[in-house]
C-alpha positions in Angstrom: 0.0 -0.1 0.1 1.4 3.3 -0.7 0.2 7.1 -1.0 -0.2 6.6 -4.8 -3.1 4.1 -4.5 -4.7 5.9 -1.9 -4.7 9.1 -4.0 -6.0 7.1 -7.0 -8.9 5.6 -5.0 -9.9 9.4 -3.7 -10.0 10.3 -7.5 -12.0 7.1 -8.5 -14.7 7.5 -5.9 -15.5 11.0 -7.5 -16.0 9.1 -10.8 -18.3 6.5 -9.8 -21.8 6.5 -11.4 -23.5 3.7 -9.0 -25.4 5.4 -6.3 -23.6 5.0 -2.8 -25.8 5.0 0.2 -25.3 7.5 2.9 -24.0 4.6 5.2 -21.4 3.8 2.7 -20.7 7.4 2.3 -20.3 8.1 5.8 -18.3 4.9 6.4 -15.7 5.9 3.8 -15.3 9.7 5.0 -14.5 8.1 8.3 -11.6 6.4 6.7 -10.4 9.2 4.7 -10.4 11.3 7.6 -8.3 9.0 9.6 -6.2 8.4 6.8 -5.5 12.0 6.2 -5.6 13.5 9.6 -5.4 10.5 12.4 -7.4 10.5 15.3 -10.6 12.8 15.7 -9.0 15.9 17.3 -12.2 18.2 17.2 -15.1 18.4 19.8 -18.7 16.7 18.8 -20.9 19.1 17.1 -24.1 20.1 18.5 -26.7 17.0 18.6 -29.1 19.0 16.1 -26.6 19.2 13.7 -27.4 15.7 12.4 -25.2 15.7 9.2 -22.1 17.0 10.9 -22.8 14.6 14.0 -23.0 11.8 11.4 -19.7 12.7 9.8 -17.9 13.2 13.3 -19.0 9.7 14.5 -18.0 8.1 11.3 -14.3 9.4 11.9 -14.3 9.0 15.7 -15.4 5.6 15.5 -11.7 4.8 13.9 -9.8 6.3 16.5 -6.8 4.6 17.5 -6.4 3.1 13.6 -3.1 3.8 12.1 -3.3 5.9 9.0 -1.8 3.2 7.0 -4.6 0.9 7.9 -7.1 3.5 7.4 -5.8 3.9 3.8 -5.8 0.5 3.0 -9.5 0.1 4.0 -10.4 3.3 2.2 -8.6 1.8 -1.1 -10.5 -1.6 -0.5 -13.9 -0.1 0.3 -13.6 2.3 -3.1 -12.5 -1.1 -5.1 -15.8 -2.6 -3.9 -17.7 0.3 -5.1 -16.1 0.2 -8.5 -16.5 -3.4 -9.1 -20.5 -2.4 -8.2 -20.2 0.4 -10.8 -18.7 -2.1 -13.6 -20.8 -4.9 -12.8 
């Protein structure tokens, strides 16, 4: 796994034509944030900001995961979506 594969996956996800569920988007977002910034280091948003809270929770659930592991999982998830896109 290298940075190049991760960057290619980041570009590929923007090209997908298949619909991606909100759950999948949040999952992938959490791995992206963990891979690029490490552990969630911001306070939880207000509970009434549902979208911001969902994104924060998706990132925060990866706390303790290495950036490299998050990159690997992110790339694997994008590959799964690409298969759906072509299949």
